C-alpha positions as CSV (number, residue, x, y, z in Angstrom):
1,M,9.6,32.8,10.2
2,G,5.9,32.7,9.4
3,K,6.5,30.2,6.6
4,T,8.5,28.0,8.9
5,K,5.7,28.0,11.5
6,Q,3.2,27.1,8.9
7,V,5.3,24.1,7.8
8,L,5.7,23.0,11.5
9,L,2.0,23.4,12.1
10,S,1.4,21.2,9.0
11,T,3.8,18.6,10.2
12,N,2.3,18.5,13.7
13,I,-1.2,18.1,12.3
14,I,-0.2,15.0,10.3
15,F,1.6,13.6,13.3
16,I,-1.4,14.2,15.5
17,F,-3.6,12.5,12.9
18,L,-1.4,9.4,12.7
19,I,-0.7,9.1,16.5
20,S,-4.5,9.4,17.0
21,Y,-5.1,6.6,14.5
22,G,-2.4,4.4,16.2
23,L,-3.8,4.9,19.7
24,S,-7.4,4.4,18.5
25,I,-6.8,0.9,16.9
26,T,-4.7,-0.1,19.9
27,F,-7.4,0.8,22.5
28,A,-10.1,-0.7,20.2
29,A,-8.4,-4.1,20.6
30,F,-9.2,-4.1,24.3
31,F,-12.9,-3.5,23.6
32,L,-13.0,-6.3,21.0
33,A,-11.3,-9.0,23.1
34,S,-10.4,-9.8,26.7
35,P,-6.8,-9.4,27.8
36,H,-6.4,-13.1,28.0
37,K,-7.6,-13.5,24.4
38,L,-5.3,-10.6,23.3
39,I,-2.2,-12.3,24.8
40,T,-2.9,-15.8,23.4
41,G,-3.9,-14.2,20.0
42,M,-0.6,-12.2,19.9
43,Q,1.3,-15.5,20.6
44,R,-0.5,-17.1,17.7
45,I,0.4,-14.1,15.4
46,I,4.0,-14.1,16.5
47,S,4.4,-17.9,16.1
48,S,2.8,-18.0,12.6
49,P,4.9,-18.2,9.3
50,S,3.1,-15.0,8.1
51,N,3.6,-15.7,4.4
52,L,0.8,-14.6,2.0
53,I,-1.9,-15.0,2.8
54,T,-1.8,-15.3,6.6
55,D,-4.9,-13.5,7.7
56,Y,-4.3,-12.6,11.4
57,V,-8.0,-12.0,11.9
58,H,-8.5,-15.7,10.9
59,I,-5.7,-17.2,13.1
60,A,-6.0,-15.0,16.2
61,G,-9.3,-13.0,16.0
62,V,-10.1,-9.4,15.3
63,G,-8.9,-8.0,18.7
64,P,-5.3,-9.4,18.5
65,A,-5.1,-8.3,14.8
66,F,-6.0,-4.8,15.9
67,L,-3.5,-4.8,18.7
68,N,-0.7,-6.0,16.4
69,S,-1.5,-3.3,13.9
70,G,-1.6,-0.6,16.6
71,L,1.6,-1.6,18.3
72,L,3.5,-1.7,14.9
73,T,2.0,1.7,13.9
74,L,2.9,3.4,17.2
75,S,6.4,1.9,17.3
76,S,7.0,3.1,13.7
77,L,5.8,6.7,14.6
78,F,8.1,6.7,17.6
79,L,11.0,5.7,15.4
80,L,10.3,8.4,12.9
81,R,9.8,11.0,15.6
82,K,13.1,10.0,17.3
83,H,15.0,10.5,14.1
84,K,13.3,14.0,13.6
85,H,11.4,12.9,10.5
86,H,9.4,15.6,8.7
87,F,5.9,14.3,8.7
88,C,4.2,14.7,5.3
89,S,1.7,13.0,3.0
90,L,4.3,10.3,2.2
91,T,4.5,9.5,5.8
92,V,0.7,8.9,6.0
93,S,0.9,6.7,2.9
94,V,3.7,4.6,4.4
95,I,2.1,4.3,7.9
96,M,-1.2,3.3,6.4
97,M,0.5,0.6,4.3
98,L,2.4,-0.6,7.3
99,S,-0.7,-0.6,9.5
100,G,-2.7,-2.4,6.8
101,F,-0.3,-5.1,6.2
102,S,-0.1,-5.7,10.0
103,F,-3.5,-7.4,9.6
104,F,-1.7,-10.1,7.5
105,G,2.1,-10.8,7.4
106,K,3.7,-8.2,9.5
107,N,4.1,-8.3,13.4
108,I,6.1,-6.6,16.0
109,V,8.6,-9.4,16.2
110,N,9.3,-10.3,12.6
111,S,9.7,-6.7,11.5
112,A,12.2,-5.7,14.2
113,P,15.4,-7.4,12.7
114,I,14.8,-5.8,9.2
115,I,14.2,-2.3,10.7
116,L,17.4,-2.7,12.7
117,G,19.3,-3.7,9.6
118,C,18.0,-0.6,7.8
119,L,19.0,1.6,10.7
120,L,22.5,0.0,10.7
121,Y,22.8,0.8,6.9
122,L,21.8,4.5,7.4
123,R,24.2,4.9,10.4
124,I,27.2,3.3,8.6
125,H,26.6,5.3,5.4
126,H,25.7,8.5,7.2
127,S,22.6,8.8,5.1
128,G,20.2,11.6,6.4
129,K,17.7,11.1,3.6
130,Q,14.2,11.3,5.1
131,E,12.9,9.1,2.2
132,L,15.3,6.2,3.0
133,L,14.2,6.0,6.7
134,V,10.6,5.8,5.6
135,M,11.5,3.2,2.9
136,G,13.2,1.3,5.7
137,L,9.8,0.8,7.3
138,L,8.4,-0.4,4.0
139,S,11.1,-3.0,3.7
140,T,9.3,-5.0,6.4
141,C,7.3,-6.4,3.5
142,L,9.9,-9.2,3.7
143,S,9.1,-9.9,7.3
144,P,7.6,-13.4,6.4
145,I,11.1,-14.6,5.7
146,V,12.0,-14.0,9.4
147,S,8.8,-15.7,10.6
148,T,9.2,-18.7,8.2
149,I,12.7,-19.4,9.4
150,Y,12.2,-19.0,13.2
151,C,9.0,-21.0,13.2
152,A,10.6,-24.0,11.4
153,P,12.4,-26.8,13.3
154,D,16.2,-26.5,13.6
155,H,18.3,-28.4,10.9
156,F,21.7,-27.0,11.6
157,F,24.1,-26.4,14.6
158,L,22.7,-22.9,14.7
159,S,19.3,-22.2,16.1
160,N,16.8,-21.1,13.5
161,K,15.9,-18.1,15.7
162,L,19.5,-16.9,15.4
163,V,19.4,-17.6,11.7
164,A,16.2,-15.6,11.4
165,L,17.7,-12.7,13.3
166,L,20.8,-12.6,11.1
167,T,18.7,-12.9,7.9
168,G,16.5,-10.0,8.9
169,L,19.5,-7.9,9.6
170,V,21.1,-8.7,6.2
171,I,17.8,-8.0,4.4
172,G,17.4,-4.6,6.1
173,Y,21.0,-3.6,5.3
174,A,20.9,-4.7,1.7
175,I,17.4,-3.6,0.6
176,L,17.9,0.1,0.7
177,P,20.7,0.3,-1.9
178,I,18.8,-2.2,-4.0
179,F,15.8,0.0,-3.8
180,E,17.7,3.2,-4.9
181,F,19.3,1.3,-7.8
182,L,16.0,-0.3,-9.2
183,K,14.1,3.0,-8.7
184,I,16.3,4.6,-11.4
185,H,15.5,1.7,-13.9
186,T,11.7,1.8,-13.4
187,K,11.9,5.6,-13.8
188,E,9.6,6.0,-10.8
189,L,6.7,4.8,-12.9
190,N,5.9,2.1,-10.4
191,L,4.3,3.7,-7.3
192,Y,5.0,0.7,-4.9
193,N,8.6,0.4,-6.0
194,M,9.8,-1.1,-2.7
195,G,7.7,-4.2,-3.5
196,F,9.6,-4.5,-6.8
197,S,13.0,-4.4,-5.0
198,A,11.8,-6.8,-2.3
199,G,10.6,-9.2,-5.1
200,F,14.2,-10.1,-6.1
201,I,15.2,-10.8,-2.5
202,G,11.9,-12.8,-2.1
203,I,12.9,-15.0,-4.9
204,L,16.2,-15.7,-3.4
205,G,14.6,-16.2,0.0
206,N,12.1,-18.7,-1.5
207,V,15.0,-20.7,-3.0
208,T,17.0,-20.6,0.3
209,T,14.1,-21.6,2.6
210,R,13.0,-24.5,0.3
211,N,16.3,-26.0,-0.7
212,I,18.8,-25.1,2.0
213,L,16.7,-24.9,5.1
214,A,14.2,-27.5,3.8
215,I,11.1,-25.4,4.9
216,K,7.8,-26.0,3.3
217,I,5.7,-22.8,2.9
218,V,2.0,-23.5,3.3
219,P,-0.8,-21.2,2.2
220,H,-3.4,-20.1,4.7
221,A,-7.2,-19.4,4.7
222,L,-9.1,-16.2,5.0
223,S,-11.6,-15.3,7.6
224,F,-14.9,-13.6,6.7
225,E,-16.7,-14.0,10.1
226,H,-15.6,-10.6,11.3
227,H,-17.0,-8.7,8.3
228,H,-19.2,-6.3,10.3
229,A,-16.6,-5.4,12.9
230,L,-14.0,-4.6,10.2
231,L,-16.7,-2.6,8.2
232,L,-17.5,-0.6,11.3
233,F,-13.7,0.1,11.8
234,L,-13.3,1.3,8.2
235,A,-16.4,3.4,8.3
236,T,-15.3,5.1,11.5
237,L,-11.8,5.6,10.3
238,F,-12.8,7.3,7.0
239,T,-15.6,9.3,8.5
240,F,-13.6,11.0,11.3
241,P,-10.9,12.8,9.1
242,L,-13.7,14.0,6.8
243,L,-15.6,15.6,9.7
244,V,-12.4,17.1,10.9
245,F,-11.8,18.6,7.5
246,L,-15.3,20.0,7.1
247,S,-15.1,21.4,10.7
248,F,-11.8,23.3,10.0
249,Y,-12.9,24.4,6.6
250,K,-16.2,25.9,7.7
251,R,-14.7,27.8,10.6
252,N,-12.2,29.6,8.4
253,P,-11.6,28.7,4.7
254,T,-8.6,31.2,4.6
255,Y,-6.1,29.0,6.5
256,S,-2.5,28.9,5.4
257,K,-1.7,27.1,2.2
258,H,0.3,24.4,3.9
259,L,-2.5,23.6,6.4
260,L,-5.2,23.7,3.8
261,L,-3.3,21.4,1.5
262,D,-2.8,18.9,4.3
263,L,-6.5,19.0,5.3
264,K,-7.5,18.4,1.7
265,K,-5.2,15.4,1.5
266,I,-6.7,14.0,4.6
267,A,-10.1,14.5,3.0
268,R,-8.8,12.6,-0.1
269,F,-7.7,9.8,2.3
270,S,-11.4,9.5,3.5
271,L,-12.9,9.7,0.1
272,Y,-10.7,7.1,-1.6
273,G,-11.2,4.9,1.5
274,Y,-15.0,5.1,1.0
275,L,-14.6,4.4,-2.7
276,A,-12.7,1.2,-1.9
277,V,-15.2,0.0,0.7
278,I,-18.2,0.8,-1.5
279,F,-16.7,-1.0,-4.5
280,T,-16.1,-4.1,-2.2
281,L,-19.7,-4.0,-0.9
282,L,-21.1,-3.6,-4.4
283,L,-19.4,-6.8,-5.4
284,K,-20.7,-8.4,-2.3
285,V,-17.3,-9.6,-1.1
286,P,-17.0,-9.9,2.7
287,L,-14.1,-8.0,4.4
288,S,-11.1,-9.9,5.7
289,G,-7.7,-9.0,7.1
290,I,-6.0,-8.8,3.7
291,L,-8.8,-6.7,2.2
292,V,-8.6,-4.2,5.1
293,G,-4.9,-4.0,4.5
294,A,-5.4,-3.3,0.8
295,I,-8.0,-0.7,1.5
296,L,-5.8,1.2,4.0
297,T,-2.9,1.1,1.6
298,F,-5.0,2.4,-1.3
299,A,-6.5,5.2,0.9
300,G,-3.0,6.1,2.2
301,F,-1.3,6.4,-1.1
302,S,-4.2,8.5,-2.5
303,M,-2.5,11.3,-0.6
304,Y,0.2,11.1,-3.1
305,N,-2.4,13.0,-5.1
306,F,-2.8,10.6,-8.0
307,K,-5.9,11.6,-9.9
308,F,-8.8,9.2,-10.1
309,R,-8.5,8.6,-13.8
310,Y,-4.9,7.5,-13.4
311,F,-6.1,4.7,-11.1
312,F,-9.4,4.0,-12.9
313,F,-8.0,2.8,-16.2
314,P,-5.4,0.3,-14.9
315,A,-8.2,-0.9,-12.5
316,L,-10.5,-1.3,-15.5
317,G,-7.9,-3.4,-17.3
318,V,-7.6,-5.7,-14.2
319,F,-11.4,-5.9,-13.8
320,L,-11.9,-6.9,-17.5
321,T,-9.1,-9.5,-17.3
322,A,-10.7,-11.0,-14.2
323,L,-14.2,-10.9,-15.9
324,F,-13.4,-12.5,-19.2
325,L,-10.3,-14.5,-18.6
326,Y,-10.3,-15.7,-14.9
327,Q,-14.0,-15.2,-14.3
328,D,-13.4,-14.2,-10.7
329,A,-14.2,-10.5,-10.7
330,A,-16.2,-10.7,-7.4
331,S,-13.4,-12.3,-5.4
332,T,-11.1,-11.1,-2.6
333,N,-8.0,-11.7,-4.7
334,N,-9.3,-9.6,-7.6
335,I,-10.4,-6.7,-5.5
336,V,-6.9,-6.6,-3.9
337,I,-5.3,-6.6,-7.4
338,I,-7.6,-3.9,-8.5
339,L,-6.8,-1.6,-5.5
340,F,-3.1,-2.3,-6.0
341,A,-3.3,-1.4,-9.7
342,S,-2.9,2.2,-8.3
343,T,0.8,1.3,-8.5
344,L,0.6,2.0,-12.3
345,S,-0.9,5.5,-11.8
346,P,2.5,7.2,-12.6
347,M,2.8,5.3,-15.8
348,T,-0.8,6.1,-16.8
349,R,-0.2,9.8,-16.1
350,K,2.9,9.8,-18.4
351,Y,1.7,7.6,-21.3
352,G,-2.0,8.1,-21.4
353,L,-5.2,6.3,-20.3
354,L,-5.3,3.7,-23.0
355,T,-1.8,2.6,-22.1
356,G,-3.0,2.5,-18.4
357,A,-5.8,0.1,-19.3
358,I,-3.4,-2.2,-21.3
359,S,-0.9,-2.1,-18.4
360,G,-3.7,-3.1,-16.0
361,C,-4.5,-6.2,-18.1
362,L,-0.8,-7.2,-18.2
363,F,-0.4,-6.4,-14.4
364,S,-3.3,-8.7,-13.6
365,L,-1.7,-11.6,-15.5
366,I,1.7,-11.0,-13.9
367,T,0.4,-10.6,-10.4
368,R,-1.4,-13.9,-10.4
369,N,1.8,-15.7,-11.4
370,T,4.6,-14.0,-9.5
371,H,3.3,-15.4,-6.2
372,Y,4.8,-18.7,-7.2
373,L,8.2,-17.2,-7.4
374,T,8.3,-15.7,-3.9
375,A,5.8,-18.2,-2.2
376,G,4.3,-15.3,-0.4
377,I,7.5,-14.2,1.3
378,N,7.2,-10.8,-0.4
379,L,4.0,-9.2,1.0
380,Y,4.1,-6.4,-1.7
381,N,3.7,-8.9,-4.5
382,C,1.7,-6.4,-6.5
383,G,4.6,-3.9,-6.3
384,F,6.9,-6.5,-7.7
385,A,4.4,-7.3,-10.5
386,G,4.0,-3.5,-11.1
387,G,7.8,-3.1,-11.6
388,I,7.9,-6.0,-14.1
389,T,4.9,-4.5,-16.0
390,V,6.6,-1.1,-16.2
391,L,9.9,-2.6,-17.4
392,L,8.2,-4.9,-19.9
393,M,6.2,-2.2,-21.5
394,D,9.1,0.2,-21.5
395,F,11.2,-2.5,-23.2
396,V,8.6,-3.1,-25.9
397,R,8.4,0.7,-26.5
398,I,12.2,1.0,-26.8
399,Q,12.4,-1.9,-29.3
400,F,9.7,-0.4,-31.4
401,Y,11.3,3.0,-31.4
402,K,14.6,1.7,-32.7
403,N,13.2,2.1,-36.2
404,S,12.8,5.8,-37.0
405,K,9.8,5.3,-39.3
406,I,8.0,3.1,-36.7
407,R,8.9,5.6,-34.0
408,N,7.5,8.6,-35.8
409,S,4.3,6.7,-36.7
410,F,3.7,5.5,-33.2
411,Q,4.5,8.9,-31.6
412,S,2.1,10.6,-33.9
413,I,-0.6,8.0,-33.1
414,H,0.1,8.3,-29.4
415,V,-0.1,12.1,-29.5
416,H,-3.5,11.9,-31.2
417,I,-4.8,9.3,-28.7
418,V,-3.7,11.5,-25.7
419,H,-5.3,14.6,-27.3
420,F,-8.5,12.7,-27.8
421,E,-8.5,11.4,-24.2
422,K,-8.0,15.0,-22.9
423,Q,-10.9,16.2,-24.9
424,L,-13.1,13.5,-23.6
425,I,-12.1,14.3,-20.0
426,L,-12.8,18.0,-20.5
427,K,-16.2,17.2,-21.9
428,F,-17.0,14.9,-19.0
429,Q,-15.9,17.6,-16.5
430,D,-18.1,20.2,-18.3
431,I,-21.1,17.9,-18.1
432,T,-20.5,17.1,-14.5
433,H,-20.1,20.8,-13.5
434,S,-23.2,21.8,-15.4
435,F,-25.2,19.0,-13.8
436,I,-24.0,20.0,-10.3
437,F,-24.8,23.7,-11.1
438,K,-28.3,22.8,-12.2
439,I,-28.9,20.8,-8.9
440,I,-27.7,23.8,-6.8
441,T,-29.9,26.2,-8.8
442,I,-33.0,24.1,-8.3
443,K,-32.4,23.9,-4.6
444,D,-32.0,27.6,-4.4
445,D,-35.2,28.2,-6.3
446,Q,-37.1,25.8,-4.0
447,S,-35.7,27.5,-0.9
């Protein structure tokens, strides 16, 4: 009985945290813009094609972008609560990703048909899997297909709005079984696996919209004029959970394990969010809608408990590729790719840090080119590129390992490299701990 109460308490705390976040950004919109500007801005958002990169901050202003994100966040939480979802760290990751991408690409209208399609699939197949309901929310990464169709002029006897509705329902119904099938093949080494699944539908959607519906997909510009407002929003968002964690922990550090674990994960959310913001500021790249979305996603998925080193080495590979090959290290596009290199964290954890760095280089090359295949219809383009990277590297590994002599040699080399990496990490941790201990000792002596 006590254990059940602890779990329920843990679930409620995560729900309260998310509902507070959703309400905060919704009410913030009314302080950032007048009701008239919010209404006209939402109309612009809903009537935009929404393909990558459609910065809602650029086309509608910061207030309507916040309102769109808040409404989508709250409606998603209501849906999960209605279906008795058990709120956990995965929920926070998904909601933050959903909220972040609501600044560019997702809105309350173009997401609805896809979510309805997912609910229809779950109802028909009597699937009570908690994970699938959450993945249904992530499948809204294909929302731009719906917007692209209903914003285009009619070419057939059917209205494009009706075609868009039917397309969204079909996508929502089909994407969950596709996700489950492809997840097996990537061996869960790609963190943003829904993006990989959506990429295949995105390619088909690109071909259909261009050739059958004769729709031309046009790229959009970014807006940097609201940098300070967005910075204030992120600073507030990442400061408040950290203060809550410190307040709870100072009062009584002997809370239940479930509660303490959730509090620590919320603190991780804040720390990783700060890391992304500081990195952006160091490179002197102004904040935009897409960058806010990437930072929220990165901070949210940090609650999956991937360690910093599993993110750092793929990110290093991306940074070096941008620095020496593309020469655009200090650009919005590159920072987004670096943050989404966290999709390769499971692969780095399994095969080592050097493999992670190599995969980061390959990931950067693929990400910059897969955009042409989907024309921005798949918002999780980095997840699609991550899936291709994982499959390609695994394919190369399998081909090498077909020869027993090569397999034994490479396995031996790999074991030595991983052992060397672990030794380096242990030395680094020892140096860090001794340095912190010296600082604490000096402060105690001075006091």
